[in-house]
C-alpha positions as a Markdown table, in Angstrom:
| # | Residue | x | y | z |
|---|---|---|---|---|
| 1 | Met | -80.6 | -38.9 | 66.7 |
| 2 | Phe | -79.0 | -38.1 | 63.3 |
| 3 | Asn | -77.9 | -41.7 | 62.4 |
| 4 | Asn | -77.9 | -43.5 | 58.9 |
| 5 | Met | -79.1 | -40.3 | 57.2 |
| 6 | Lys | -79.1 | -39.9 | 53.5 |
| 7 | Ile | -78.0 | -36.4 | 52.4 |
| 8 | Ile | -77.8 | -35.3 | 48.5 |
| 9 | Leu | -75.0 | -32.8 | 48.0 |
| 10 | Ala | -75.2 | -30.9 | 44.8 |
| 11 | Asp | -72.2 | -28.7 | 44.3 |
| 12 | Asp | -69.9 | -28.5 | 41.1 |
| 13 | His | -66.8 | -27.5 | 43.1 |
| 14 | Pro | -65.0 | -31.0 | 43.8 |
| 15 | Leu | -62.9 | -29.7 | 46.6 |
| 16 | Phe | -65.7 | -28.0 | 48.5 |
| 17 | Arg | -67.8 | -31.2 | 47.9 |
| 18 | Gln | -65.0 | -33.3 | 49.3 |
| 19 | Ala | -64.5 | -31.2 | 52.2 |
| 20 | Leu | -68.2 | -31.1 | 53.1 |
| 21 | Ser | -68.6 | -34.7 | 52.7 |
| 22 | Ile | -65.8 | -35.3 | 55.2 |
| 23 | Thr | -67.1 | -32.9 | 57.6 |
| 24 | Leu | -70.8 | -34.5 | 57.5 |
| 25 | Lys | -69.3 | -37.9 | 57.9 |
| 26 | Ser | -67.5 | -36.9 | 60.9 |
| 27 | His | -70.4 | -35.5 | 62.5 |
| 28 | Phe | -73.2 | -37.7 | 61.5 |
| 29 | Ser | -72.8 | -41.4 | 62.1 |
| 30 | Gly | -73.5 | -43.7 | 59.2 |
| 31 | Val | -74.5 | -40.8 | 56.8 |
| 32 | Glu | -74.6 | -41.6 | 53.1 |
| 33 | Ile | -73.6 | -38.6 | 50.9 |
| 34 | Phe | -74.8 | -38.7 | 47.4 |
| 35 | Gly | -72.8 | -36.2 | 45.2 |
| 36 | Ala | -74.0 | -34.3 | 42.2 |
| 37 | Gln | -72.1 | -31.9 | 40.1 |
| 38 | Thr | -75.1 | -30.9 | 37.5 |
| 39 | Ile | -78.7 | -30.6 | 37.6 |
| 40 | Pro | -79.2 | -33.7 | 35.6 |
| 41 | Glu | -77.3 | -35.8 | 38.1 |
| 42 | Leu | -79.1 | -34.3 | 41.0 |
| 43 | Glu | -82.5 | -35.2 | 39.3 |
| 44 | Gln | -81.1 | -38.8 | 39.2 |
| 45 | His | -80.4 | -38.8 | 42.8 |
| 46 | Leu | -83.7 | -37.1 | 43.6 |
| 47 | Glu | -85.5 | -40.0 | 41.5 |
| 48 | His | -83.4 | -43.0 | 43.0 |
| 49 | Val | -82.4 | -42.1 | 46.6 |
| 50 | Ile | -85.4 | -43.3 | 48.5 |
| 51 | Asp | -86.3 | -41.1 | 51.4 |
| 52 | Ala | -83.4 | -38.8 | 51.4 |
| 53 | Asp | -83.5 | -36.8 | 54.5 |
| 54 | Leu | -81.8 | -33.4 | 53.1 |
| 55 | Leu | -80.6 | -31.7 | 50.0 |
| 56 | Leu | -77.8 | -29.2 | 50.3 |
| 57 | Leu | -78.0 | -27.3 | 46.9 |
| 58 | Asp | -75.6 | -24.6 | 45.2 |
| 59 | Leu | -77.9 | -22.6 | 43.1 |
| 60 | Asp | -75.1 | -22.0 | 40.5 |
| 61 | Ile | -74.5 | -25.8 | 39.5 |
| 62 | Pro | -74.5 | -26.4 | 35.8 |
| 63 | Gly | -78.1 | -26.6 | 34.5 |
| 64 | Ala | -79.5 | -24.6 | 37.3 |
| 65 | Gln | -81.6 | -21.6 | 36.2 |
| 66 | Gly | -81.6 | -19.3 | 39.2 |
| 67 | Phe | -84.3 | -20.1 | 41.9 |
| 68 | Asn | -86.0 | -22.3 | 39.2 |
| 69 | Ser | -84.4 | -25.4 | 40.4 |
| 70 | Leu | -85.2 | -24.7 | 44.0 |
| 71 | Ile | -89.1 | -24.0 | 43.1 |
| 72 | Thr | -89.3 | -27.1 | 41.1 |
| 73 | Ile | -87.6 | -29.4 | 43.7 |
| 74 | Arg | -89.9 | -27.9 | 46.5 |
| 75 | Arg | -92.9 | -28.7 | 44.4 |
| 76 | Leu | -91.9 | -32.2 | 43.3 |
| 77 | Tyr | -90.5 | -33.4 | 46.6 |
| 78 | Pro | -92.3 | -31.4 | 49.4 |
| 79 | Asp | -91.0 | -33.8 | 52.1 |
| 80 | Leu | -87.5 | -33.1 | 51.3 |
| 81 | Gly | -85.7 | -30.3 | 53.3 |
| 82 | Val | -83.6 | -28.2 | 50.9 |
| 83 | Val | -80.7 | -26.1 | 52.3 |
| 84 | Ile | -78.8 | -23.6 | 50.0 |
| 85 | Ile | -75.2 | -23.6 | 50.0 |
| 86 | Ser | -74.0 | -20.5 | 48.3 |
| 87 | Gly | -71.0 | -18.3 | 47.4 |
| 88 | Phe | -73.5 | -15.4 | 47.7 |
| 89 | Glu | -74.7 | -14.3 | 51.1 |
| 90 | Asp | -76.4 | -10.9 | 50.4 |
| 91 | Lys | -79.7 | -10.5 | 52.1 |
| 92 | Glu | -81.7 | -10.2 | 49.1 |
| 93 | Thr | -80.6 | -13.6 | 47.8 |
| 94 | Ile | -81.3 | -15.3 | 51.3 |
| 95 | His | -84.6 | -13.9 | 51.5 |
| 96 | Lys | -85.7 | -15.1 | 47.8 |
| 97 | Ala | -84.3 | -18.6 | 48.8 |
| 98 | Met | -86.2 | -18.7 | 51.9 |
| 99 | Ser | -89.6 | -17.3 | 50.2 |
| 100 | Phe | -89.1 | -20.0 | 47.6 |
| 101 | Gly | -89.1 | -22.8 | 50.4 |
| 102 | Ala | -85.5 | -23.3 | 51.4 |
| 103 | Ala | -85.3 | -24.6 | 54.9 |
| 104 | Gly | -81.9 | -22.9 | 55.4 |
| 105 | Phe | -79.2 | -20.7 | 53.7 |
| 106 | Ile | -75.6 | -21.5 | 54.4 |
| 107 | Pro | -73.1 | -19.2 | 52.9 |
| 108 | Lys | -69.7 | -20.9 | 51.8 |
| 109 | Ser | -67.8 | -18.7 | 54.0 |
| 110 | Thr | -69.5 | -19.9 | 57.1 |
| 111 | Pro | -67.2 | -21.7 | 59.5 |
| 112 | Val | -67.5 | -25.3 | 59.5 |
| 113 | Pro | -68.7 | -25.6 | 63.1 |
| 114 | Glu | -71.4 | -23.3 | 62.4 |
| 115 | Met | -72.3 | -25.2 | 59.1 |
| 116 | Val | -72.8 | -28.3 | 61.2 |
| 117 | Ile | -75.2 | -26.6 | 63.7 |
| 118 | Ala | -77.1 | -25.0 | 60.7 |
| 119 | Ile | -77.5 | -28.5 | 59.1 |
| 120 | Lys | -78.8 | -30.0 | 62.7 |
| 121 | Glu | -81.2 | -27.1 | 63.1 |
| 122 | Val | -82.9 | -28.0 | 59.8 |
| 123 | Leu | -83.1 | -31.6 | 60.7 |
| 124 | Asn | -84.7 | -30.5 | 63.8 |
| 125 | Gly | -87.4 | -28.9 | 61.9 |
| 126 | Lys | -86.1 | -25.3 | 62.3 |
| 127 | Leu | -85.3 | -22.6 | 59.8 |
| 128 | Trp | -81.6 | -21.2 | 59.6 |
| 129 | Thr | -80.1 | -18.2 | 58.0 |
| 130 | Pro | -76.8 | -16.4 | 58.9 |
| 131 | Asp | -78.6 | -13.3 | 60.0 |
| 132 | Gly | -80.6 | -15.3 | 62.3 |
| 133 | Glu | -83.9 | -13.7 | 60.8 |
| 134 | Phe | -85.7 | -16.9 | 60.0 |
| 135 | Asn | -83.9 | -19.0 | 62.6 |
| 136 | Ser | -87.1 | -20.2 | 64.8 |
| 137 | Asn | -89.5 | -23.2 | 65.1 |
| 138 | Ala | -92.4 | -23.7 | 62.9 |
| 139 | Pro | -95.0 | -21.1 | 63.9 |
| 140 | Thr | -97.0 | -21.9 | 66.9 |
| 141 | Ala | -99.6 | -19.4 | 67.1 |
| 142 | Asn | -103.2 | -20.6 | 66.7 |
| 143 | Val | -102.0 | -24.1 | 66.3 |
| 144 | Asp | -105.5 | -25.5 | 66.8 |
| 145 | Asp | -106.9 | -23.3 | 64.1 |
| 146 | Lys | -104.5 | -24.4 | 61.8 |
| 147 | Ile | -105.0 | -28.1 | 62.5 |
| 148 | Ala | -108.9 | -27.4 | 62.0 |
| 149 | Ser | -108.3 | -25.9 | 58.6 |
| 150 | Leu | -107.4 | -29.2 | 57.3 |
| 151 | Thr | -110.0 | -31.6 | 55.4 |
| 152 | Pro | -110.6 | -34.9 | 57.1 |
| 153 | Lys | -108.2 | -36.4 | 54.4 |
| 154 | Gln | -105.4 | -34.0 | 55.0 |
| 155 | His | -105.8 | -34.5 | 58.8 |
| 156 | Lys | -105.7 | -38.3 | 58.2 |
| 157 | Ile | -102.6 | -37.9 | 56.2 |
| 158 | Leu | -100.7 | -35.5 | 58.7 |
| 159 | Leu | -101.4 | -38.3 | 61.4 |
| 160 | Met | -99.8 | -40.7 | 59.0 |
| 161 | Phe | -96.8 | -38.4 | 58.6 |
| 162 | Ala | -96.7 | -38.5 | 62.5 |
| 163 | Asp | -96.7 | -42.4 | 62.3 |
| 164 | Gly | -93.8 | -42.2 | 60.0 |
| 165 | Leu | -95.2 | -43.6 | 57.0 |
| 166 | Leu | -93.7 | -42.9 | 53.6 |
| 167 | Asn | -95.8 | -41.2 | 50.9 |
| 168 | Lys | -96.0 | -44.7 | 49.1 |
| 169 | Gln | -97.3 | -46.3 | 52.2 |
| 170 | Ile | -100.0 | -43.6 | 52.6 |
| 171 | Ala | -101.1 | -43.8 | 49.1 |
| 172 | Tyr | -101.5 | -47.6 | 49.4 |
| 173 | Glu | -103.3 | -47.1 | 52.6 |
| 174 | Leu | -105.7 | -44.4 | 51.2 |
| 175 | Gly | -106.0 | -46.0 | 47.6 |
| 176 | Leu | -104.6 | -42.9 | 46.1 |
| 177 | Ser | -101.5 | -42.1 | 43.8 |
| 178 | Glu | -98.3 | -41.0 | 45.3 |
| 179 | Ser | -98.6 | -37.8 | 43.5 |
| 180 | Thr | -102.0 | -37.1 | 45.0 |
| 181 | Ile | -100.3 | -37.6 | 48.4 |
| 182 | Lys | -97.4 | -35.0 | 47.4 |
| 183 | Ser | -100.2 | -32.4 | 46.5 |
| 184 | His | -102.0 | -33.1 | 49.7 |
| 185 | Ala | -98.7 | -32.6 | 51.6 |
| 186 | Ser | -98.0 | -29.3 | 49.8 |
| 187 | Thr | -101.4 | -27.9 | 50.9 |
| 188 | Ile | -101.0 | -29.3 | 54.5 |
| 189 | Phe | -97.6 | -27.5 | 54.7 |
| 190 | Leu | -99.1 | -24.3 | 53.4 |
| 191 | Lys | -102.0 | -24.3 | 55.8 |
| 192 | Leu | -99.9 | -25.0 | 58.6 |
| 193 | Gly | -97.4 | -22.4 | 57.6 |
| 194 | Val | -94.6 | -24.8 | 57.6 |
| 195 | Arg | -92.1 | -26.2 | 55.1 |
| 196 | Asn | -91.6 | -29.8 | 55.4 |
| 197 | Arg | -93.1 | -32.9 | 56.8 |
| 198 | Thr | -90.9 | -32.7 | 60.0 |
| 199 | Gln | -92.1 | -29.1 | 60.9 |
| 200 | Ala | -95.7 | -30.3 | 60.3 |
| 201 | Val | -95.3 | -33.0 | 62.7 |
| 202 | Ile | -93.9 | -30.6 | 65.2 |
| 203 | Val | -97.1 | -28.4 | 64.8 |
| 204 | Leu | -99.3 | -31.5 | 65.7 |
| 205 | Asn | -97.1 | -32.4 | 68.6 |
| 206 | Glu | -97.6 | -29.0 | 70.0 |
| 207 | Leu | -101.4 | -29.3 | 69.7 |
| 208 | Gln | -101.1 | -32.7 | 71.5 |
| 209 | Leu | -98.9 | -31.2 | 74.4 |
| 210 | Asn | -101.5 | -28.2 | 74.5 |
| 211 | Gln | -104.5 | -30.4 | 74.8 |
| 212 | Gly | -103.0 | -33.4 | 76.4 |
| 213 | Ala | -104.2 | -35.5 | 73.5 |
| 214 | Phe | -104.7 | -35.2 | 69.7 |
| 215 | Gly | -108.5 | -34.7 | 70.3 |
| 216 | Gln | -110.8 | -35.0 | 67.5 |
| 217 | Gly | -109.9 | -34.2 | 64.1 |
| 218 | Pro | -112.4 | -32.6 | 61.6 |
| 219 | Asn | -115.5 | -34.1 | 61.4 |
| 220 | Glu | -115.8 | -36.6 | 58.3 |
């Protein structure tokens, strides 16, 4: 399931980055790791690594300004799951990170097996924090109401997400710019109460299971 993934690892401690890279390669077949020690290096990877599956981000790497980097990345790359890897593990920092759109928060003191579990949980569309407070599936209450709140275009984009189309492919199909698709994606995630494309598709699948079919989307 987790084969041939692309993971960006942004951390300025070479030994930790090397150790985590080895761990990831031993647990995920064919994974590609793109290391970054600074925010400028991270920005280059974000721009050039097409369809990255996950970003593991240390908030303290050179060039980062607190949570600003996380907020900016979530705005520019709404489809990319971001897991904070941090030397801090106080509740306030964890809650802030999650409220600003992180899909997970892994303290560096976390045992390696638990780190792997956390990363797999996030890749499965769940949230993960050490205290377990956020560790659940995307919200399922009133799924039909959430889907119904989407505009016809947003609903169409969500269905295209489910078909596995990339933002640039969706943009081409709909005759829109890629930045417009990203903006629609952010709105879709907000309306569905999710944080990324994977969780949005999970919500859509839940509707399919509840109704036995996708049913009719919002009227054009």
